[in-house]
ZAMILUM-208769 format. One record per residue (C-alpha): residue number from 1; x, y, z. Coordinates in steps of 0.25 Angstrom, whole numbers. Layout:
residues N
(atom NUM, (X, Y, Z))
...
END
This chain:
residues 584
(atom 1, (-170, -302, 130))
(atom 2, (-181, -301, 120))
(atom 3, (-180, -309, 107))
(atom 4, (-175, -301, 95))
(atom 5, (-187, -297, 86))
(atom 6, (-187, -300, 71))
(atom 7, (-189, -289, 61))
(atom 8, (-203, -295, 58))
(atom 9, (-207, -294, 73))
(atom 10, (-201, -280, 74))
(atom 11, (-210, -276, 62))
(atom 12, (-223, -283, 67))
(atom 13, (-221, -276, 81))
(atom 14, (-217, -263, 76))
(atom 15, (-231, -255, 77))
(atom 16, (-230, -251, 62))
(atom 17, (-215, -249, 62))
(atom 18, (-214, -240, 75))
(atom 19, (-208, -250, 84))
(atom 20, (-200, -243, 95))
(atom 21, (-194, -232, 86))
(atom 22, (-200, -220, 93))
(atom 23, (-197, -226, 107))
(atom 24, (-183, -229, 104))
(atom 25, (-180, -215, 98))
(atom 26, (-186, -207, 110))
(atom 27, (-179, -216, 120))
(atom 28, (-166, -211, 116))
(atom 29, (-160, -224, 113))
(atom 30, (-148, -224, 105))
(atom 31, (-153, -234, 94))
(atom 32, (-165, -242, 90))
(atom 33, (-166, -257, 94))
(atom 34, (-169, -268, 83))
(atom 35, (-184, -267, 82))
(atom 36, (-183, -252, 79))
(atom 37, (-171, -253, 70))
(atom 38, (-179, -262, 61))
(atom 39, (-192, -254, 61))
(atom 40, (-184, -241, 58))
(atom 41, (-180, -247, 45))
(atom 42, (-194, -246, 40))
(atom 43, (-193, -231, 44))
(atom 44, (-181, -230, 35))
(atom 45, (-170, -230, 45))
(atom 46, (-159, -239, 50))
(atom 47, (-152, -238, 63))
(atom 48, (-137, -238, 61))
(atom 49, (-124, -234, 69))
(atom 50, (-111, -228, 64))
(atom 51, (-102, -240, 63))
(atom 52, (-90, -232, 62))
(atom 53, (-92, -228, 77))
(atom 54, (-95, -242, 82))
(atom 55, (-82, -246, 88))
(atom 56, (-79, -232, 94))
(atom 57, (-92, -231, 101))
(atom 58, (-91, -246, 106))
(atom 59, (-78, -243, 112))
(atom 60, (-84, -231, 119))
(atom 61, (-95, -239, 123))
(atom 62, (-105, -231, 115))
(atom 63, (-118, -235, 108))
(atom 64, (-117, -236, 93))
(atom 65, (-118, -223, 85))
(atom 66, (-133, -226, 81))
(atom 67, (-140, -218, 70))
(atom 68, (-151, -220, 60))
(atom 69, (-151, -221, 44))
(atom 70, (-163, -215, 38))
(atom 71, (-167, -218, 24))
(atom 72, (-176, -210, 15))
(atom 73, (-185, -217, 5))
(atom 74, (-187, -211, -9))
(atom 75, (-193, -220, -20))
(atom 76, (-184, -220, -32))
(atom 77, (-174, -211, -24))
(atom 78, (-181, -198, -28))
(atom 79, (-181, -186, -19))
(atom 80, (-182, -171, -20))
(atom 81, (-171, -161, -17))
(atom 82, (-178, -157, -5))
(atom 83, (-179, -172, 0))
(atom 84, (-164, -173, -3))
(atom 85, (-161, -160, 5))
(atom 86, (-169, -165, 17))
(atom 87, (-160, -177, 18))
(atom 88, (-148, -168, 16))
(atom 89, (-153, -159, 27))
(atom 90, (-154, -169, 38))
(atom 91, (-141, -177, 37))
(atom 92, (-132, -167, 44))
(atom 93, (-141, -163, 55))
(atom 94, (-147, -177, 57))
(atom 95, (-138, -187, 49))
(atom 96, (-124, -190, 47))
(atom 97, (-122, -180, 36))
(atom 98, (-124, -189, 24))
(atom 99, (-135, -196, 17))
(atom 100, (-134, -209, 8))
(atom 101, (-142, -211, -5))
(atom 102, (-146, -226, -5))
(atom 103, (-146, -237, -15))
(atom 104, (-162, -237, -13))
(atom 105, (-163, -223, -17))
(atom 106, (-165, -217, -4))
(atom 107, (-157, -208, 6))
(atom 108, (-151, -213, 19))
(atom 109, (-147, -203, 31))
(atom 110, (-138, -209, 41))
(atom 111, (-134, -205, 55))
(atom 112, (-148, -201, 60))
(atom 113, (-150, -202, 75))
(atom 114, (-162, -208, 81))
(atom 115, (-167, -196, 86))
(atom 116, (-167, -189, 72))
(atom 117, (-174, -200, 65))
(atom 118, (-188, -193, 66))
(atom 119, (-183, -180, 60))
(atom 120, (-176, -187, 49))
(atom 121, (-187, -196, 44))
(atom 122, (-198, -185, 46))
(atom 123, (-189, -176, 37))
(atom 124, (-188, -186, 26))
(atom 125, (-203, -189, 26))
(atom 126, (-206, -174, 26))
(atom 127, (-198, -173, 13))
(atom 128, (-207, -183, 6))
(atom 129, (-198, -195, 8))
(atom 130, (-198, -206, 18))
(atom 131, (-190, -216, 26))
(atom 132, (-201, -225, 28))
(atom 133, (-198, -239, 21))
(atom 134, (-184, -235, 17))
(atom 135, (-180, -247, 25))
(atom 136, (-187, -259, 32))
(atom 137, (-195, -271, 28))
(atom 138, (-203, -263, 17))
(atom 139, (-202, -258, 3))
(atom 140, (-190, -249, 3))
(atom 141, (-187, -237, -6))
(atom 142, (-192, -240, -20))
(atom 143, (-181, -238, -30))
(atom 144, (-182, -232, -44))
(atom 145, (-173, -228, -55))
(atom 146, (-165, -216, -51))
(atom 147, (-164, -208, -64))
(atom 148, (-175, -198, -65))
(atom 149, (-177, -200, -80))
(atom 150, (-191, -195, -85))
(atom 151, (-196, -208, -92))
(atom 152, (-208, -216, -90))
(atom 153, (-201, -228, -83))
(atom 154, (-193, -219, -73))
(atom 155, (-206, -211, -70))
(atom 156, (-214, -223, -67))
(atom 157, (-203, -230, -59))
(atom 158, (-202, -218, -50))
(atom 159, (-218, -218, -49))
(atom 160, (-218, -233, -46))
(atom 161, (-207, -231, -35))
(atom 162, (-216, -221, -28))
(atom 163, (-228, -230, -29))
(atom 164, (-220, -241, -23))
(atom 165, (-215, -232, -12))
(atom 166, (-229, -228, -8))
(atom 167, (-234, -242, -9))
(atom 168, (-223, -248, 0))
(atom 169, (-221, -237, 11))
(atom 170, (-225, -243, 24))
(atom 171, (-238, -238, 30))
(atom 172, (-236, -239, 45))
(atom 173, (-238, -225, 51))
(atom 174, (-226, -229, 61))
(atom 175, (-216, -221, 52))
(atom 176, (-224, -208, 52))
(atom 177, (-228, -209, 67))
(atom 178, (-213, -210, 71))
(atom 179, (-206, -201, 61))
(atom 180, (-217, -192, 55))
(atom 181, (-227, -187, 65))
(atom 182, (-220, -174, 68))
(atom 183, (-219, -177, 83))
(atom 184, (-208, -181, 92))
(atom 185, (-206, -196, 93))
(atom 186, (-215, -202, 104))
(atom 187, (-218, -217, 107))
(atom 188, (-233, -221, 104))
(atom 189, (-241, -232, 110))
(atom 190, (-240, -242, 98))
(atom 191, (-251, -251, 104))
(atom 192, (-261, -240, 100))
(atom 193, (-256, -239, 86))
(atom 194, (-264, -244, 74))
(atom 195, (-253, -251, 65))
(atom 196, (-256, -250, 50))
(atom 197, (-255, -263, 42))
(atom 198, (-247, -259, 29))
(atom 199, (-253, -264, 16))
(atom 200, (-239, -268, 11))
(atom 201, (-232, -271, 23))
(atom 202, (-242, -276, 33))
(atom 203, (-236, -275, 48))
(atom 204, (-224, -284, 45))
(atom 205, (-219, -277, 33))
(atom 206, (-210, -284, 23))
(atom 207, (-200, -295, 27))
(atom 208, (-189, -286, 22))
(atom 209, (-186, -274, 14))
(atom 210, (-192, -273, 0))
(atom 211, (-185, -266, -11))
(atom 212, (-191, -261, -25))
(atom 213, (-184, -254, -36))
(atom 214, (-188, -249, -50))
(atom 215, (-178, -250, -62))
(atom 216, (-179, -245, -76))
(atom 217, (-170, -252, -86))
(atom 218, (-159, -251, -90))
(atom 219, (-155, -244, -77))
(atom 220, (-155, -253, -64))
(atom 221, (-151, -242, -55))
(atom 222, (-161, -247, -44))
(atom 223, (-155, -262, -45))
(atom 224, (-169, -267, -48))
(atom 225, (-165, -282, -46))
(atom 226, (-161, -279, -31))
(atom 227, (-175, -276, -27))
(atom 228, (-186, -284, -21))
(atom 229, (-194, -279, -32))
(atom 230, (-188, -272, -45))
(atom 231, (-197, -265, -55))
(atom 232, (-193, -263, -70))
(atom 233, (-203, -254, -79))
(atom 234, (-208, -259, -92))
(atom 235, (-212, -247, -102))
(atom 236, (-223, -248, -112))
(atom 237, (-219, -250, -127))
(atom 238, (-219, -235, -129))
(atom 239, (-212, -231, -116))
(atom 240, (-224, -223, -111))
(atom 241, (-227, -230, -98))
(atom 242, (-222, -240, -89))
(atom 243, (-230, -253, -91))
(atom 244, (-225, -261, -80))
(atom 245, (-214, -266, -71))
(atom 246, (-206, -279, -71))
(atom 247, (-204, -284, -57))
(atom 248, (-191, -289, -52))
(atom 249, (-192, -296, -38))
(atom 250, (-184, -302, -27))
(atom 251, (-171, -294, -27))
(atom 252, (-163, -291, -15))
(atom 253, (-148, -290, -11))
(atom 254, (-147, -292, 4))
(atom 255, (-139, -304, 8))
(atom 256, (-130, -309, 19))
(atom 257, (-115, -313, 18))
(atom 258, (-115, -329, 18))
(atom 259, (-130, -331, 20))
(atom 260, (-133, -339, 8))
(atom 261, (-148, -337, 10))
(atom 262, (-146, -322, 7))
(atom 263, (-142, -317, -6))
(atom 264, (-145, -305, -16))
(atom 265, (-156, -308, -27))
(atom 266, (-159, -300, -39))
(atom 267, (-174, -297, -42))
(atom 268, (-181, -306, -52))
(atom 269, (-191, -302, -63))
(atom 270, (-205, -306, -58))
(atom 271, (-215, -299, -67))
(atom 272, (-219, -287, -75))
(atom 273, (-231, -279, -70))
(atom 274, (-239, -268, -76))
(atom 275, (-237, -255, -70))
(atom 276, (-250, -254, -64))
(atom 277, (-248, -267, -56))
(atom 278, (-234, -264, -51))
(atom 279, (-238, -259, -37))
(atom 280, (-247, -271, -35))
(atom 281, (-237, -281, -39))
(atom 282, (-227, -274, -30))
(atom 283, (-236, -275, -18))
(atom 284, (-238, -290, -21))
(atom 285, (-223, -293, -21))
(atom 286, (-222, -285, -8))
(atom 287, (-233, -294, -2))
(atom 288, (-227, -307, -6))
(atom 289, (-214, -302, 0))
(atom 290, (-221, -299, 13))
(atom 291, (-228, -312, 13))
(atom 292, (-216, -321, 10))
(atom 293, (-203, -313, 14))
(atom 294, (-196, -320, 25))
(atom 295, (-199, -314, 38))
(atom 296, (-191, -324, 46))
(atom 297, (-177, -321, 39))
(atom 298, (-174, -307, 35))
(atom 299, (-163, -312, 27))
(atom 300, (-173, -319, 18))
(atom 301, (-184, -309, 18))
(atom 302, (-182, -301, 5))
(atom 303, (-191, -304, -7))
(atom 304, (-179, -310, -14))
(atom 305, (-179, -322, -4))
(atom 306, (-194, -324, -6))
(atom 307, (-192, -325, -21))
(atom 308, (-180, -333, -20))
(atom 309, (-187, -343, -11))
(atom 310, (-200, -344, -18))
(atom 311, (-196, -341, -32))
(atom 312, (-200, -331, -42))
(atom 313, (-212, -339, -48))
(atom 314, (-218, -340, -34))
(atom 315, (-216, -325, -31))
(atom 316, (-223, -322, -45))
(atom 317, (-235, -331, -41))
(atom 318, (-235, -325, -27))
(atom 319, (-237, -311, -34))
(atom 320, (-248, -316, -43))
(atom 321, (-255, -322, -31))
(atom 322, (-256, -308, -25))
(atom 323, (-257, -299, -37))
(atom 324, (-268, -300, -47))
(atom 325, (-262, -293, -59))
(atom 326, (-252, -294, -71))
(atom 327, (-238, -300, -69))
(atom 328, (-231, -302, -82))
(atom 329, (-218, -307, -85))
(atom 330, (-206, -298, -81))
(atom 331, (-201, -289, -92))
(atom 332, (-186, -290, -95))
(atom 333, (-178, -280, -88))
(atom 334, (-163, -276, -91))
(atom 335, (-154, -266, -84))
(atom 336, (-140, -261, -88))
(atom 337, (-135, -253, -75))
(atom 338, (-138, -250, -61))
(atom 339, (-131, -236, -63))
(atom 340, (-137, -222, -60))
(atom 341, (-138, -211, -70))
(atom 342, (-127, -202, -65))
(atom 343, (-123, -188, -71))
(atom 344, (-133, -180, -80))
(atom 345, (-145, -185, -87))
(atom 346, (-158, -180, -93))
(atom 347, (-171, -184, -86))
(atom 348, (-179, -184, -99))
(atom 349, (-190, -175, -95))
(atom 350, (-196, -164, -102))
(atom 351, (-189, -153, -94))
(atom 352, (-175, -159, -99))
(atom 353, (-171, -161, -84))
(atom 354, (-158, -168, -80))
(atom 355, (-154, -177, -69))
(atom 356, (-140, -179, -62))
(atom 357, (-136, -192, -56))
(atom 358, (-125, -189, -46))
(atom 359, (-116, -200, -40))
(atom 360, (-116, -201, -25))
(atom 361, (-105, -210, -20))
(atom 362, (-112, -221, -12))
(atom 363, (-124, -212, -10))
(atom 364, (-118, -204, 1))
(atom 365, (-122, -190, 2))
(atom 366, (-111, -182, 9))
(atom 367, (-100, -172, 7))
(atom 368, (-86, -176, 6))
(atom 369, (-73, -169, 3))
(atom 370, (-74, -174, -12))
(atom 371, (-89, -173, -15))
(atom 372, (-100, -165, -8))
(atom 373, (-112, -174, -12))
(atom 374, (-121, -169, -1))
(atom 375, (-118, -154, -3))
(atom 376, (-120, -155, -18))
(atom 377, (-134, -163, -17))
(atom 378, (-139, -153, -7))
(atom 379, (-135, -141, -15))
(atom 380, (-141, -147, -28))
(atom 381, (-154, -150, -20))
(atom 382, (-155, -136, -14))
(atom 383, (-152, -129, -27))
(atom 384, (-159, -137, -38))
(atom 385, (-170, -144, -30))
(atom 386, (-168, -157, -39))
(atom 387, (-174, -170, -35))
(atom 388, (-165, -181, -33))
(atom 389, (-164, -197, -34))
(atom 390, (-156, -206, -26))
(atom 391, (-151, -217, -36))
(atom 392, (-150, -232, -32))
(atom 393, (-135, -230, -34))
(atom 394, (-135, -220, -23))
(atom 395, (-133, -208, -32))
(atom 396, (-142, -195, -33))
(atom 397, (-149, -190, -45))
(atom 398, (-153, -175, -46))
(atom 399, (-164, -174, -56))
(atom 400, (-174, -164, -63))
(atom 401, (-162, -155, -66))
(atom 402, (-164, -144, -76))
(atom 403, (-153, -143, -87))
(atom 404, (-149, -130, -83))
(atom 405, (-146, -135, -69))
(atom 406, (-136, -146, -73))
(atom 407, (-123, -138, -74))
(atom 408, (-125, -132, -60))
(atom 409, (-129, -145, -53))
(atom 410, (-117, -152, -60))
(atom 411, (-107, -141, -55))
(atom 412, (-113, -142, -41))
(atom 413, (-110, -157, -41))
(atom 414, (-96, -155, -46))
(atom 415, (-93, -144, -36))
(atom 416, (-97, -153, -25))
(atom 417, (-87, -164, -30))
(atom 418, (-96, -173, -38))
(atom 419, (-89, -181, -49))
(atom 420, (-93, -183, -63))
(atom 421, (-100, -197, -63))
(atom 422, (-96, -199, -78))
(atom 423, (-82, -201, -73))
(atom 424, (-85, -212, -64))
(atom 425, (-83, -226, -67))
(atom 426, (-96, -233, -70))
(atom 427, (-93, -242, -58))
(atom 428, (-93, -230, -48))
(atom 429, (-106, -225, -53))
(atom 430, (-114, -237, -48))
(atom 431, (-106, -242, -36))
(atom 432, (-112, -240, -23))
(atom 433, (-111, -245, -8))
(atom 434, (-121, -246, 4))
(atom 435, (-119, -237, 16))
(atom 436, (-113, -248, 25))
(atom 437, (-103, -242, 35))
(atom 438, (-105, -235, 45))
(atom 439, (-120, -234, 46))
(atom 440, (-125, -248, 41))
(atom 441, (-126, -258, 52))
(atom 442, (-125, -270, 42))
(atom 443, (-112, -265, 35))
(atom 444, (-101, -275, 36))
(atom 445, (-91, -267, 27))
(atom 446, (-90, -253, 22))
(atom 447, (-97, -249, 8))
(atom 448, (-101, -235, 6))
(atom 449, (-88, -229, 13))
(atom 450, (-78, -238, 5))
(atom 451, (-85, -239, -9))
(atom 452, (-80, -226, -15))
(atom 453, (-66, -229, -12))
(atom 454, (-67, -243, -18))
(atom 455, (-74, -237, -31))
(atom 456, (-62, -228, -32))
(atom 457, (-53, -240, -33))
(atom 458, (-63, -247, -43))
(atom 459, (-64, -235, -52))
(atom 460, (-49, -236, -53))
(atom 461, (-49, -250, -57))
(atom 462, (-60, -248, -67))
(atom 463, (-53, -237, -74))
(atom 464, (-40, -245, -74))
(atom 465, (-48, -256, -82))
(atom 466, (-56, -247, -91))
(atom 467, (-69, -250, -84))
(atom 468, (-73, -237, -79))
(atom 469, (-86, -237, -88))
(atom 470, (-90, -251, -85))
(atom 471, (-102, -254, -77))
(atom 472, (-98, -260, -64))
(atom 473, (-107, -261, -52))
(atom 474, (-100, -261, -38))
(atom 475, (-107, -260, -25))
(atom 476, (-103, -262, -10))
(atom 477, (-111, -265, 2))
(atom 478, (-107, -266, 17))
(atom 479, (-115, -278, 19))
(atom 480, (-123, -289, 11))
(atom 481, (-136, -282, 12))
(atom 482, (-133, -276, -1))
(atom 483, (-138, -261, 0))
(atom 484, (-129, -257, -11))
(atom 485, (-134, -268, -20))
(atom 486, (-121, -275, -21))
(atom 487, (-126, -289, -26))
(atom 488, (-129, -285, -41))
(atom 489, (-116, -277, -42))
(atom 490, (-105, -281, -52))
(atom 491, (-96, -280, -39))
(atom 492, (-100, -278, -25))
(atom 493, (-94, -278, -11))
(atom 494, (-103, -282, 1))
(atom 495, (-97, -280, 15))
(atom 496, (-93, -292, 24))
(atom 497, (-84, -286, 34))
(atom 498, (-76, -273, 36))
(atom 499, (-69, -271, 22))
(atom 500, (-73, -285, 18))
(atom 501, (-83, -287, 7))
(atom 502, (-90, -298, -1))
(atom 503, (-87, -296, -16))
(atom 504, (-98, -298, -26))
(atom 505, (-96, -298, -41))
(atom 506, (-105, -300, -53))
(atom 507, (-118, -292, -52))
(atom 508, (-122, -282, -63))
(atom 509, (-121, -267, -66))
(atom 510, (-135, -269, -70))
(atom 511, (-139, -275, -57))
(atom 512, (-145, -287, -63))
(atom 513, (-136, -298, -58))
(atom 514, (-130, -302, -44))
(atom 515, (-116, -302, -40))
(atom 516, (-110, -314, -34))
(atom 517, (-100, -316, -22))
(atom 518, (-86, -314, -28))
(atom 519, (-78, -313, -15))
(atom 520, (-83, -316, -1))
(atom 521, (-74, -306, 6))
(atom 522, (-65, -295, -1))
(atom 523, (-57, -285, 7))
(atom 524, (-61, -270, 3))
(atom 525, (-47, -267, -1))
(atom 526, (-47, -279, -10))
(atom 527, (-59, -274, -18))
(atom 528, (-52, -266, -29))
(atom 529, (-42, -276, -33))
(atom 530, (-54, -287, -34))
(atom 531, (-62, -277, -43))
(atom 532, (-49, -275, -51))
(atom 533, (-48, -289, -54))
(atom 534, (-62, -291, -58))
(atom 535, (-62, -279, -67))
(atom 536, (-49, -283, -73))
(atom 537, (-55, -297, -76))
(atom 538, (-67, -290, -82))
(atom 539, (-59, -282, -91))
(atom 540, (-50, -294, -96))
(atom 541, (-62, -303, -98))
(atom 542, (-74, -294, -102))
(atom 543, (-81, -299, -115))
(atom 544, (-80, -285, -121))
(atom 545, (-80, -270, -116))
(atom 546, (-95, -270, -115))
(atom 547, (-96, -282, -105))
(atom 548, (-99, -277, -91))
(atom 549, (-93, -283, -79))
(atom 550, (-106, -289, -75))
(atom 551, (-107, -296, -89))
(atom 552, (-92, -301, -88))
(atom 553, (-95, -306, -74))
(atom 554, (-107, -314, -78))
(atom 555, (-100, -320, -90))
(atom 556, (-87, -324, -84))
(atom 557, (-91, -329, -70))
(atom 558, (-96, -343, -66))
(atom 559, (-101, -342, -52))
(atom 560, (-112, -352, -51))
(atom 561, (-127, -351, -51))
(atom 562, (-132, -337, -47))
(atom 563, (-137, -330, -39))
(atom 564, (-138, -341, -29))
(atom 565, (-133, -339, -14))
(atom 566, (-119, -344, -19))
(atom 567, (-118, -332, -28))
(atom 568, (-118, -322, -16))
(atom 569, (-111, -330, -5))
(atom 570, (-101, -339, -12))
(atom 571, (-89, -332, -19))
(atom 572, (-88, -332, -34))
(atom 573, (-75, -341, -34))
(atom 574, (-82, -352, -26))
(atom 575, (-95, -351, -34))
(atom 576, (-87, -353, -47))
(atom 577, (-79, -365, -41))
(atom 578, (-92, -371, -38))
(atom 579, (-97, -369, -52))
(atom 580, (-85, -375, -57))
(atom 581, (-86, -387, -48))
(atom 582, (-101, -389, -52))
(atom 583, (-106, -387, -38))
(atom 584, (-116, -375, -42))
END
């Protein structure tokens, strides 16, 4: 048996990300082997199976129910009505009848069969979007503030998101050769191919994924501290132009339970850079990560570990050695919420147009007996031809709405079962979960499918205690990789095993502080009672009615130095005991 290839070996031997993808599809195989599984991530696709069917199929001596997830990439979450309808039109005929808005402002289609991938990817690309680089060891979809407000800062943020996306799109022609040539899939002689060396990625690409987000204070909807690079604009004194951006570097939330060498990290202020130099500095940061990111241990490969290992001053010097331009002291930045602007708002443009932020539970676009999300959005797209924006909280914004269209759109939403978001608790408006079961192969516990029911219980608790209008950020993931960004939430639940979670407490509804491990294992059924105890203590001991839970927690807890490894792998009670005993 041949030795298992590392991901680095797979990339280097991939012939420009081609591998044996075509050969596998035309062979009639049921699924892709490891090398192609890894390469397909660069093409925007993950191989999955329906885990609900695993036991039954195993008993019947059948192979797993294999399928593919395909992820569309759209800078800042922006798409036209036509691009939305393109996704909607495929999911019955090719997918599983639903689509998922993602926390990185993209769209995922699940249940795609191997033989349908070419049609799906080609259709997405024909619409003007792409799947290329939506996954893989490259710069992922660039995030930007969701609200379509017509201001200098918002316009520039979205222009910059597009610049970054264009810069960091992989240049290998392998993607187009496989999916976009218009011909049927046929193997080629790879030895005769001329493989391009990508200016940004070379032939070995990055050591791991690389995430970039742009946030405009006071809104931190993109969770700017969770990114490898976060960008925050600075306006001129008269507000007429964006003069530059403050760079935050080294964020990232993925970790592994019990592995103290892995942990979440918030991005740190690096420098302020004039607008004209932003792309050059960004290219330099990517270059340093490419050179120094750990290619021997993927658990240690993200930029956060480079900076944690060598230090921020070293990283600053590494940038200056490669970039001959201004690097000023970072500007002070401050945020007050990670929430979306739900409901009706003015865009502030000359035409007086409006936008409508629509709550989508866990980003899942489908019809149920209670709410016909998919039908409503399809009818709005067909009738009004409105552009749309996927938010980082997996909601959807309809924009460029003429005032005379407002009543008709609102009536249509209500007819299809949408509730008035103003009646929601503040907690429900921002809570979200990752996809998890049944399609994610890494999931250890449920997330999306159980969070709504849990939120119903938490809503009841908050209303009982008079906290329905208080900011409280709750997130849930099926595993510690952190796709729903749990580690900076006020309260988070991270899957450990079926119906068992690690409970984290003490982040921030502004996204600027990390939570810590509160309880290593909590049963799902015990979660509401635990939240009630926390909220009751908050009500009894808050300094005043304006103190947020995050502020109360920071004021009252003594958990030892943070954020070191203990913060995420040792329970709060044990950390507090060590502090009392003087061992920390």
